[in-house]
N, C-alpha and C positions, 0 to 999 in steps of 0.2 A: 594722403588720404583724398586730397582735392582732385588729384589726377585720376584716381580710381573711380571717384564720384562722377567725373566728366565722361569717363568711358562707359560707366553704366548708364548714364543719361543718354548717350549716343546709341547704345545697344537697344534702348527702349524707344527710340525714334523721337526724342524729345528735342532734338537739336535743331529742327525745322527742316531737315533734309532727308527725305524718305529713301532717296536713292543711296546715300552714304550709309544709312542705317541698314539697308539690305547688304551693302558691301561688308559692313563690320560684322552683322550677324551671320552671313555666309562665310566670311573670313574666320570668324570665331569657331564655326563648326569645323571648317577645313583644318584650323589650327589645332583643335582637340585631337583630330586624326592624326595630324602630322607630328604632334607631341608624342602620341602614342607610338607612332612609326619611328620617331627619333629614339625613343627609348629602347625599342626592339632593335633598331638598326645599330645603336651603339653597343648594346649588349651582344649582338651578334659580331660586331667588330672586336670587341675585347675577347669574346669567347674563342673566335677563330685565331686571333693573334696569339692567344695563350696556348691553345691546342697545336697550332701549326707553325708559329713563329714568324719572324719577319718575311721570310721568303714565302711561306704559305699564304699569309694575307696578301702578299704581293701578287702572287699568281691569281687569287681569287679577285681582287680589284682590277688587275689587268684585264682579265676576261670580261668583267663587267663593263669595263671602259670600251673595249672593242665591240662588245654586243650592243652598247648603246648607240654607237656609230652605225653599226649595221642596220639597226632597227629604224634610225632616222632616215637613212637613205632609201630603204625598202618601203617606208610609209609615204614617200613622195611629197613630204610637207604637209599632208592631209592631218597629221596629228595635231597641227596648229590650226589650220584653216577650218577644220570641221567644227571647232568651237564656234568660230565666227558664223558659218553657214547655218549650223543648228540653231543657234540663238537667234539669228536674223529671221529665219523662216518660221520658227516657233512663235516668235512675237507677232509676226503678221498672220499667224494661223494658217500658213500654207503647209499643212501636214503632209501632203503628198510629195513636196519637195524635200522634206526632212527624210522621208523614206528613200527616195530617189538618190539623194546625196550619199546616204550611208551605203546603199547597195552598190553604187557606182565606184565608191572608194574601195570597198572590199574586193570587187572584181579586178581592180588594178593592182592593188598592193599584196594580196595573198599569193597569186601566181609568181610575182616578182620576188617575194620573199622566199618562196620555195626554191626558185633558181638560185638566188644569192646563197641561201643556206647550204644547198648542194655543193656549190662551188667552194665555199669556205670549208666545208667538211673535207673535200679532197685536197685542199691546199694546206690543211692544219699542220701536218708534219713539216712541210717545207717552211712554213712561216715559223714554227717553233724552233727548228734547228738552224736554219740559215739566216733568219732575221733576228731572233730573240736569243739564239744560242743556248736553248734550254729544252732538252727533249721532254722534260716533265709537262711542258705546255701542250704537247700534242693532244692527249686525251681530253682536257678541258676545252680546247680549241674545237675539236670535233663535236663536243656536246653543244657548245654554242651555235654551231651551224645547224644541228638538228633542232635546236630550240627556237630558231629565228622566226618561222612562221606564226608559231603561237605568241611569241613576244610581240609581233606586229599586230596581230589580232587583238591582243589584250590592250595594247597602247591606243589603237584606234577606238576600241569600244569605251575605254575610260574617258577619252576626250569627247566622244559623242555624248556620253551620259553627262558630262560637265556642261556641255552646251544646252542640255535640257535642264539645267540647274538643279539636278539632283546630287547636291554636293555629298550627302551621306554615302551613296553608293559609289561615287567617283573616287572619294578620297579613301574609302574603305578598301577598294580593290586596285587603286593605284600603286601602293606600296605596302599598306599595313598587313593585308593578308599574305602578301608574298613574303615579307620579313618574318611574320609569325610562323608560317610553314617552314620557311627555311631554317629558322633557329631551332624549332622543335625537331625537325627531321635531322638536322645536323647533331644535335645534342643526343638524340636517340641512337644515332649511329655510333657515336663516339662511346656511349654507355654500353652498347651491345658489342663494342669491339669490331664494328664493320668498317672496312676501309672506304673513305669517301674521296671523291674527285675534287680535293680542295674546296669543299662546300659548294662547288658549282652545280653538282647534281641535286643537292637540296634546294638551291635557288631555282632550278629548273622545275621542280615539283610545284613550288609556289607560283611560278609564272603560269604553268598549265592550269592550275585550279582557277587562278584569277580570269585567265582568258575563256575558259569554258563557262564559269558562272555569269560573267558580263555578257557573253554571247546569249545565254538563256534569258537574262534580264532584257536584253534589247529585243529578242524575239517576243516576248511578252508585252513590251511596250507597243510594238507594231500591231499585235493583235488587238490590243485595246483601242488603238486610234485608227483602225482600218475604215469604219464607217465614215469618219470625218474626211479621210483621205479621198475617198470615192467622190464625195460631194465637191471637194475642192478641185478635183482634176478638170472638171468640165469648164470652170471659170478661168483657170490660170493658163500661162503660156507654157509650152513645152520645155522639158527639163534638157539642159545641155551640159554634159559632163565636160566637154572640151572647154567651155568657159570657166568652170570651176577649176579645172586642171591648170589653165592659164593663170588664174589668181593664185593658186597654191604653189606653183613652181618657184616664184621668188621667195616664198615662206620655207621651201625645202632648202634653198640655198642658205637662208637666214638660220633656220634651225639647225641645219647640218654644221654650218661654220661656227655657230655659237656653241654647239655641243662639242665640236672638234677643239674650239678654243678652251673649253673646260677639261677635255680629255687628253689633249695633246702632250701635256706635261707628263702625265702617267705613262703614255705609250712611248714617248721619247726617252724617258728615264729608264724603261726597260730595254731600249735598244743600246743606249749609251752606257749604263751602269749594269745593275743586277736586280734580281727580284726582291732582294732585302731592301735595297734602296726605295724601290717602288712601294714595298710594303710600309716603311716608315713615313714616306711622303703622302701616301693615300690615307694613312691614319691621321696625320696632321691635317690634310685637306679636309677629311670627313668631319673633324672637330671643328675646324674654322667655319664650315658652312651651317653651323648651328644658328648662326645670326641670320641665315637666309631663309629660315622656316617661316617667318612672318611675311616676307615678300611672297613666297609661294603660296601661303595660305590666302592672303588677300587677293592675290592674282587669280586663283582658282575661281572666285566669284566675280572679280573686277573684269576679267577679259569679256564675257558676254554683256556686262553692263556698260563698259566703255563702248563697245560696238553699238549696243542699242541707243544710247545717248547721242553718240556721234552721228549716227545715221538719221536720228530724229532731229538733228541740228540744234539739240538742247545744250549749247556750250557753256551756259552759266552753271548747270548741275554738273557738267563734266569737269570743268575747273575745280569745283568744290570736292568732288570725290577723289581726283587725282592728288590734290594738294593735302587733304586730310589723310589720305591713305599713306603718303610718305611720312607725315608726322606720326602716325600710329607705328609704323614700321621702325622708325628711329627710336621710339619710346621702348621698344623691345631690344633693339640692336645694341644701343650704347652700353648698358650695364654688362651684357655678355662680352662684348668686344674688350671692355676693360679687364675683365677676369682673364681672358685668353692672352691679352698682351702682357699682363703683369706676371701671371703663374703658368707659363707653358711648360716648364720642366716638371712640375708637380702633376699637372694634368696628364702629360704623356706617360709618366711613370706609373700612373694608375692603370694604363692599358697593359704594360709589360716592362719590365726591366730591359733597358737598352734602347728603348724608344725616345729617351731624352735627348739623343743626338739631333732630333728634328725640331728642337725648341725655337730656334731662330726661324726656321721655315714656318712654323705655326704662327710666330708673330707676324711675319709678312703676309701670310694668308688671311689672318684675322683682320688686319688693316685693310686688305683687298675687299672682304666682305663688308666692312663698315662703309667703305666708299661706295660699294654697290648699293647698300641700304640708303645712303644719303641721296642718291640720284633717283630713287623711286622707280615707278613702273614704266620706265623708258621703252623697253622692247615690247612690252604688252600694249601700250598706247599705239605705237607705230604700226604693229601688225594688225591691230583691230581697226585702223582708221584709213587704210589704203595705202600707207607709206612703207610697205614692206620691201619695196624695191631699194629705196633709199636706205632702209636699215641694213638690207643685205650688203650694200656697198660698204657701210660702216664696219660691219662684222667681219667682212672679207679682209679689210685693211688691217683691222685688229688682230685677226688670226694670223695673217702673213707676218706681222710684226712678232707675234707670240712664237711661231715656228722658227723664225730666224734667230730670235734672242735665245730660245731653248737650245738650238744647234750650237749657238756660240758660248753660252754660259753653263750648260749642263756639264760638258767636258772639263770645265774649270772649277765650277763651284758646286756641282751635283744638285742636291735637292734644292738648296738656296737659290741657285741660279733659275731653276725652274720656277720658283715661288716669285722672284723678281719679275720674270717674264710674264707671269700671270697678272701681276699687279699693274704693270704698264699696259697690256693689252686690254684688261678690263676698264681701265681709266679712259682709254680712247673712245670706245663706243659708247659708254655711259655719258660722259661729259658732252660729246659732240651731239649725240642724240637728243639729250636734254635742251641744249641750246637750240637745236633745230625746231623742236616742238614748240619752245616758247616764242621764237620769232615768227613761226607760221600761225599759231592759234592763240598766243599769249596765255598758254596753259603752263603753269609752272610745276614741274615734276621734282624739282630739287627741294631740300629741306627749308632753306630760308634765303636763297640767293634772290636778288632783285636785278632784272636785266632791263636794259633799255630797249625801246622798240626800234 
């Protein structure tokens, strides 16, 4: 009870730190949305698994993994940096720069996504047959190519809205609306006896709705702020998209490599094994990242706050919110991790009979996420404080290790080999990044470690 009283006290801002209170309040809002999204996404996972089997859920998750990588590349790293730019300029009341940043990013990313989507569409059959040796992947791959521009628009929009600190809208349309529409449309198709494209078509509908609405929301935002922007333009320096692109390019490398680090196991399992193995592994992975929800929720509001405090040189408050954020993350992660480590067979059997073969894989992945929680907001801190290039190097090293270990271990140990590769690669960038942050700024991102200067 004492723990919950302390949390309640912090949420009310009575702990003497208004910045951390803002993090907790915003993080709590994000957590509510992400818990709702978690319930929907797991319901969808179970429903698709039961309706389509191991291979069906494997095809679905393989398509989403490839789509995530394509979106990251087409976004040019702006899906990360736009949070920093929007938060920074909004705090300084440079509203004309907020508009200029968004427009410049859209002009770069939308044409690129159209070209990439078109290329992927025409290569879909070749990839499905010659790389993955499964002709059933052709149509889902083509749909991913068609969907790419809308996926990029939705991703950029959501991160822009997050930079404005409108957590309600950003979290609602980040995943929740997409998952809700996906589940409803897929269930309706099954009920009516309509053949679906392995639930990829219902996912596409959700992405389209989210992209369209967030575009409308941003259009209304600019209309409301237009008079302020006109007043600011005369006083401030000209906008340079080139400078913002230079800052963002290291972030695309970091974001892309980090995403690849998380998706490479699924993609390489599809190449070396079959879609059934991909299905079981992806379900185990999905279950394991339940402990990652608190990190994602706090990071949603912490990203702009870290940027704000760092660039104001308010290091005392920055140390407080980073340290306390890690403690709150672990408060939620430890009990969930224990359950996943002790009862993996039972949990997997609740999805569908036959998935119990992924029990060891789930244990390894659950431990990986526990380690990730213990290290705190390493990536968020480095990206928001100008150390994105160093973080990029760390993630590149860990990803190369991950790919090499997957290539060596998947042919021998299958899913478990992929899980061990994930654990080792995740440890590399988390621990090395946390040590760098402490030595550079004496900011401790870890749970309770003490380092010498």
